[in-house]
C-alpha positions as CSV (number, residue, x, y, z in Angstrom):
1,M,49.9,-47.1,-195.8
2,T,50.0,-50.8,-196.4
3,D,51.5,-53.3,-193.9
4,K,54.6,-55.3,-194.7
5,L,52.7,-58.5,-195.5
6,T,50.6,-56.7,-198.1
7,S,53.7,-55.2,-199.6
8,L,55.4,-58.6,-199.8
9,R,52.3,-60.1,-201.5
10,Q,52.8,-57.7,-204.4
11,L,56.4,-59.0,-204.9
12,T,56.4,-62.7,-204.0
13,T,54.4,-65.8,-203.1
14,V,53.4,-66.0,-199.5
15,V,53.6,-69.6,-198.1
16,A,53.0,-71.0,-194.6
17,D,55.5,-73.4,-193.1
18,T,53.1,-74.4,-190.4
19,G,50.3,-76.8,-189.7
20,D,48.6,-74.2,-187.5
21,I,45.2,-73.7,-189.1
22,A,44.5,-70.5,-187.3
23,A,47.7,-68.9,-188.6
24,M,46.8,-70.0,-192.1
25,K,43.4,-68.4,-191.8
26,L,44.9,-65.2,-190.5
27,Y,47.7,-64.9,-193.1
28,Q,46.0,-66.6,-196.1
29,P,49.1,-68.0,-197.7
30,Q,49.0,-69.3,-201.3
31,D,50.7,-72.5,-200.3
32,A,51.3,-74.5,-197.1
33,T,53.8,-77.0,-195.7
34,T,53.7,-80.7,-196.3
35,N,56.3,-81.3,-193.6
36,P,55.0,-84.3,-191.6
37,S,56.5,-83.1,-188.3
38,L,54.7,-79.8,-188.5
39,I,51.4,-81.4,-189.4
40,L,51.8,-83.8,-186.5
41,N,52.5,-80.9,-184.1
42,A,49.4,-79.2,-185.3
43,A,47.4,-82.4,-184.8
44,Q,48.3,-82.3,-181.2
45,I,46.7,-78.8,-180.7
46,P,43.5,-79.5,-178.7
47,E,41.4,-77.1,-180.8
48,Y,42.1,-79.2,-183.9
49,R,41.2,-82.6,-182.4
50,K,38.0,-84.2,-183.6
51,T,35.4,-84.6,-180.9
52,D,32.4,-86.9,-181.2
């Protein structure tokens, strides 16, 4: 039996309305948000900050 996300992929385009890179890797959407506020929120996540 397939899960709901797999079933939906057969019928529609899956997109991510998030800047969360981990979620995008997990769900592998075909498109992602360009919403600046969501990208800014994701940039505040410590794991995504660049370290020298």
